[in-house]
C-alpha positions as CSV (number, residue, x, y, z in Angstrom):
1,X,260.3,-55.9,123.7
2,X,260.7,-52.6,125.7
3,X,258.3,-50.8,123.1
4,X,255.8,-53.6,123.7
5,X,256.1,-53.0,127.4
6,X,255.1,-49.3,126.9
7,X,252.1,-50.3,124.8
8,X,251.0,-53.0,127.4
9,X,251.3,-50.6,130.4
10,X,249.3,-48.0,128.5
11,X,246.6,-50.5,127.6
12,X,246.6,-52.0,131.2
13,X,245.9,-48.6,132.7
14,X,243.3,-47.3,130.0
15,X,241.4,-50.6,130.0
16,X,241.1,-51.0,133.7
17,X,240.9,-47.5,135.3
18,X,237.4,-46.9,134.5
19,X,236.5,-50.4,135.9
20,X,238.1,-49.8,139.2
21,X,236.1,-46.5,139.4
22,X,233.0,-48.5,138.8
23,X,234.0,-50.9,141.5
24,X,234.3,-48.0,144.0
25,X,231.0,-46.5,143.0
26,X,229.2,-49.9,143.4
27,X,230.7,-50.6,146.8
28,X,230.0,-47.0,148.1
29,X,226.3,-47.5,146.9
30,X,226.0,-50.9,148.7
31,X,227.5,-49.6,152.1
32,X,224.9,-46.7,151.8
33,X,222.1,-49.3,151.2
34,X,221.6,-48.3,147.6
35,X,221.5,-50.3,144.5
36,X,224.2,-48.3,142.8
37,X,225.2,-48.2,139.0
38,X,226.7,-51.4,137.3
39,X,230.5,-51.6,137.6
40,X,230.8,-50.8,133.8
41,X,228.8,-47.5,134.2
42,X,232.1,-45.4,133.9
43,X,232.7,-46.7,130.4
44,X,229.2,-45.8,129.5
45,X,229.6,-42.3,130.9
46,X,232.8,-41.7,129.1
47,X,231.2,-42.9,125.8
48,X,228.3,-40.6,126.4
49,X,230.3,-37.5,127.0
50,X,232.6,-38.2,124.0
51,X,229.5,-38.3,121.9
52,X,228.5,-34.8,123.1
53,X,229.4,-31.3,121.9
54,X,232.0,-29.3,123.8
55,X,230.7,-26.2,125.4
56,X,233.4,-23.5,125.6
57,X,231.7,-21.0,128.1
58,X,235.1,-19.3,128.7
59,X,235.9,-18.7,125.0
60,X,239.6,-18.9,125.4
61,X,242.4,-21.4,124.4
62,X,243.5,-22.2,127.9
63,X,240.1,-23.6,128.8
64,X,240.1,-25.6,125.7
65,X,243.6,-27.1,126.0
66,X,243.6,-27.8,129.6
67,X,241.8,-31.1,129.6
68,X,244.2,-32.4,126.7
69,X,247.2,-31.3,128.6
70,X,246.1,-33.0,131.8
71,X,245.3,-36.4,129.8
72,X,248.5,-36.3,127.9
73,X,250.6,-35.6,130.8
74,X,249.3,-38.7,132.7
75,X,249.8,-40.8,129.7
76,X,253.3,-39.7,129.5
77,X,253.9,-40.5,133.1
78,X,252.3,-44.0,132.7
79,X,254.6,-44.7,129.7
80,X,257.5,-44.4,132.0
81,X,256.4,-47.1,134.4
82,X,257.8,-50.6,134.3
83,X,255.3,-53.4,134.0
84,X,255.6,-56.3,136.5
85,X,259.4,-55.6,137.0
86,X,260.0,-55.3,133.1
87,X,261.6,-51.9,132.1
88,X,260.2,-50.0,129.3
89,X,262.0,-47.8,126.9
90,X,261.8,-45.0,129.4
91,X,261.8,-46.4,133.0
92,X,265.6,-47.1,133.0
93,X,266.5,-43.8,131.3
94,X,264.1,-41.5,133.2
95,X,264.7,-40.2,136.7
96,X,262.0,-40.0,139.3
97,X,261.6,-36.3,139.1
98,X,260.3,-36.7,135.5
99,X,257.4,-38.8,136.9
100,X,256.8,-36.3,139.7
101,X,256.8,-33.4,137.1
102,X,254.3,-35.1,134.9
103,X,251.9,-35.9,137.6
104,X,252.1,-32.5,139.0
105,X,251.6,-30.9,135.5
106,X,248.4,-32.9,135.2
107,X,247.2,-31.3,138.4
108,X,248.2,-27.8,137.3
109,X,246.3,-28.2,134.1
110,X,243.2,-28.6,136.0
111,X,243.9,-25.5,138.0
112,X,244.5,-23.5,134.6
113,X,241.3,-24.8,133.1
114,X,239.3,-24.0,136.3
115,X,240.8,-20.4,136.7
116,X,240.3,-19.8,132.8
117,X,236.7,-20.7,133.1
118,X,235.7,-17.5,134.9
119,X,233.4,-19.3,137.1
120,X,233.4,-18.4,140.9
121,X,232.6,-21.9,142.0
122,X,235.5,-23.3,139.8
123,X,238.0,-20.7,141.2
124,X,237.1,-22.0,144.8
125,X,237.8,-25.5,143.6
126,X,241.0,-24.5,141.9
127,X,242.2,-22.9,145.0
128,X,241.4,-25.9,147.2
129,X,243.2,-28.1,144.4
130,X,246.2,-25.9,144.6
131,X,246.6,-26.1,148.3
132,X,246.2,-29.9,148.0
133,X,248.9,-30.2,145.4
134,X,251.3,-28.1,147.4
135,X,250.8,-30.0,150.5
136,X,250.3,-33.5,149.2
137,X,252.7,-33.9,146.3
138,X,255.8,-33.7,148.5
139,X,254.6,-37.0,150.2
140,X,254.7,-38.6,146.6
141,X,258.0,-37.1,146.0
142,X,259.6,-38.3,149.2
143,X,258.2,-41.9,148.7
144,X,260.2,-42.1,145.6
145,X,263.1,-40.1,146.9
146,X,263.3,-42.8,149.7
147,X,263.5,-45.5,147.0
148,X,266.4,-43.5,145.3
149,X,268.2,-43.1,148.6
150,X,268.0,-47.0,149.2
151,X,268.9,-47.9,145.8
152,X,271.6,-45.3,145.2
153,X,270.1,-44.1,142.0
154,X,267.7,-41.5,140.8
155,X,266.8,-43.7,137.9
156,X,262.9,-44.5,138.0
157,X,263.2,-48.1,137.8
158,X,265.7,-48.3,140.5
159,X,263.8,-46.0,142.7
160,X,260.6,-47.9,142.4
161,X,262.4,-51.2,143.3
162,X,264.2,-49.4,146.2
163,X,261.0,-48.3,147.8
164,X,260.0,-51.8,148.9
165,X,263.8,-53.1,149.2
166,X,265.2,-53.3,152.6
167,X,262.4,-53.5,155.2
168,X,263.6,-51.2,157.9
169,X,262.2,-48.3,160.0
170,X,262.1,-46.0,157.0
171,X,260.3,-48.4,154.9
172,X,257.5,-49.0,157.5
173,X,257.2,-45.4,158.3
174,X,256.9,-44.4,154.7
175,X,254.4,-47.2,154.1
176,X,252.3,-45.9,156.9
177,X,252.5,-42.3,155.6
178,X,251.5,-43.5,152.1
179,X,248.6,-45.5,153.3
180,X,247.4,-42.5,155.3
181,X,247.7,-40.3,152.3
182,X,246.2,-42.7,149.7
183,X,242.6,-41.6,150.4
184,X,243.7,-38.0,149.6
185,X,245.7,-39.0,146.6
186,X,242.8,-40.6,144.9
187,X,240.4,-37.6,145.8
188,X,237.9,-39.7,147.7
189,X,235.9,-38.7,150.7
190,X,236.9,-37.3,153.3
191,X,239.4,-35.6,151.0
192,X,237.4,-34.9,147.9
193,X,237.5,-31.2,149.0
194,X,238.2,-29.6,145.6
195,X,235.1,-31.2,144.1
196,X,232.7,-31.1,147.1
197,X,229.5,-31.5,145.0
198,X,227.3,-30.2,147.9
199,X,229.5,-27.2,148.6
200,X,230.9,-25.9,145.2
201,X,229.0,-28.1,142.6
202,X,232.0,-30.1,141.2
203,X,234.3,-27.1,141.8
204,X,237.1,-27.2,138.9
205,X,235.1,-29.3,136.6
206,X,231.8,-27.2,136.7
207,X,232.1,-25.4,133.4
208,X,233.3,-28.4,131.5
209,X,231.1,-30.8,129.3
210,X,231.4,-33.2,126.6
211,X,234.8,-34.7,125.5
212,X,236.7,-32.2,127.4
213,X,234.9,-33.3,130.6
214,X,235.5,-36.9,129.6
215,X,239.3,-36.4,129.4
216,X,239.3,-34.8,132.9
217,X,237.3,-37.7,134.3
218,X,239.5,-40.2,132.6
219,X,242.5,-38.4,133.9
220,X,241.3,-38.7,137.4
221,X,240.5,-42.4,136.9
222,X,244.0,-43.0,135.7
223,X,245.6,-41.0,138.5
224,X,243.5,-43.1,141.1
225,X,244.8,-46.3,139.6
226,X,248.5,-45.1,139.4
227,X,248.4,-44.4,143.2
228,X,247.1,-47.7,144.0
229,X,249.5,-49.3,141.5
230,X,252.4,-47.6,143.3
231,X,251.5,-49.2,146.5
232,X,251.4,-52.7,144.8
233,X,254.4,-52.3,142.6
234,X,256.6,-50.0,144.8
235,X,256.0,-50.7,148.5
236,X,254.7,-54.2,148.1
237,X,257.0,-55.6,145.5
238,X,258.0,-58.5,147.8
239,X,255.3,-60.6,146.1
240,X,257.1,-60.3,142.7
241,X,256.6,-63.3,140.4
242,X,258.8,-64.3,137.4
243,X,255.7,-64.7,135.2
244,X,254.4,-61.4,133.5
245,X,250.8,-62.9,133.6
246,X,251.0,-63.8,137.3
247,X,252.6,-60.5,138.2
248,X,249.8,-58.5,136.5
249,X,247.2,-60.7,138.2
250,X,248.7,-60.0,141.5
251,X,249.2,-56.4,140.9
252,X,245.5,-56.1,139.7
253,X,244.3,-58.0,142.9
254,X,246.2,-55.6,145.1
255,X,244.7,-52.6,143.4
256,X,241.3,-54.1,143.6
257,X,241.9,-54.5,147.4
258,X,242.9,-50.8,147.6
259,X,239.7,-49.8,145.9
260,X,237.6,-51.7,148.3
261,X,239.3,-50.0,151.4
262,X,239.0,-46.7,149.8
263,X,235.4,-47.1,149.0
264,X,234.5,-48.2,152.6
265,X,236.5,-45.3,154.1
266,X,235.0,-42.9,151.7
267,X,231.3,-44.1,152.4
268,X,231.8,-44.0,156.2
269,X,233.7,-40.8,156.8
270,X,232.2,-37.1,156.5
271,X,234.3,-34.6,154.3
272,X,237.1,-32.7,156.0
273,X,237.1,-28.9,156.1
274,X,240.1,-27.5,154.0
275,X,241.7,-26.2,157.3
276,X,241.5,-29.8,158.8
277,X,242.9,-31.4,155.7
278,X,245.8,-29.0,155.5
279,X,246.9,-29.8,159.1
280,X,246.6,-33.5,158.2
281,X,248.7,-33.0,155.2
282,X,251.4,-31.1,157.1
283,X,251.8,-34.0,159.6
284,X,252.0,-36.5,156.7
285,X,254.8,-34.3,155.0
286,X,256.7,-34.1,158.4
287,X,256.6,-37.9,158.9
288,X,257.7,-38.4,155.3
289,X,260.6,-36.2,155.8
290,X,261.4,-38.3,159.1
291,X,261.2,-41.5,156.9
292,X,263.7,-40.2,154.3
293,X,266.1,-39.1,157.2
294,X,265.9,-42.7,158.5
295,X,266.6,-44.0,154.9
296,X,269.7,-41.7,154.7
297,X,271.0,-43.1,157.9
298,X,270.4,-46.6,156.7
299,X,267.6,-47.6,159.1
């Protein structure tokens, strides 16, 4: 049964992540008075990229392996997650730090690939991505640590259930911080600073093409869905249902609502400068620390 949970979770994310990306593209286009692509366009884009040849402009093994490492680390992270409250092989035995390490490894894989490309624009995008990781990943870490504090266990399953457990001051403060950070987590405007198409031409992805670029785009789609999933399954777990199908439907509905909100914000707000974003992230980290402090004190 637990092996089936792992398989179900991976299939759930792999099947729906491009669809949610398509929904965000479509809504963004509609808000900007454009027709926009169909919601299934990300599937077509991935299929087209997979059918092309890889162009290894850098000529080194780091550049070639970075997309595979990024994609595999995200898949490993997703395999740890419980599905609708049902533990997998790994969620009960893994601690929350394993999840954080794997997600961070995915981000650093992008940095390695960009820096190995030798392109100046990619290097600028990599530096921005590095600053974002350093400033933003602590918010994710402290969200999970709050769950561990409230549940009294560093087990991943216990920490995830503990985030939305007791609804005290720490919960509402951390929920507010997570919501304020969500747009940056999913790398949408005004926080799509590492890519910034108009400024640095897709930044870290500039030298990638074909299947390698498809792996990076799929990785980004999966991570975007994960951060929306964490809001649904972690912070909002009060809607839990005993039925697997109903739980998945509710979980998917919440993720879809998050996609709508993210699209509206992204289409109506101009991009932040990197210095503005870093100040914003610093405030979020400080508030997250305060929330963990309240959690330690039992508030």
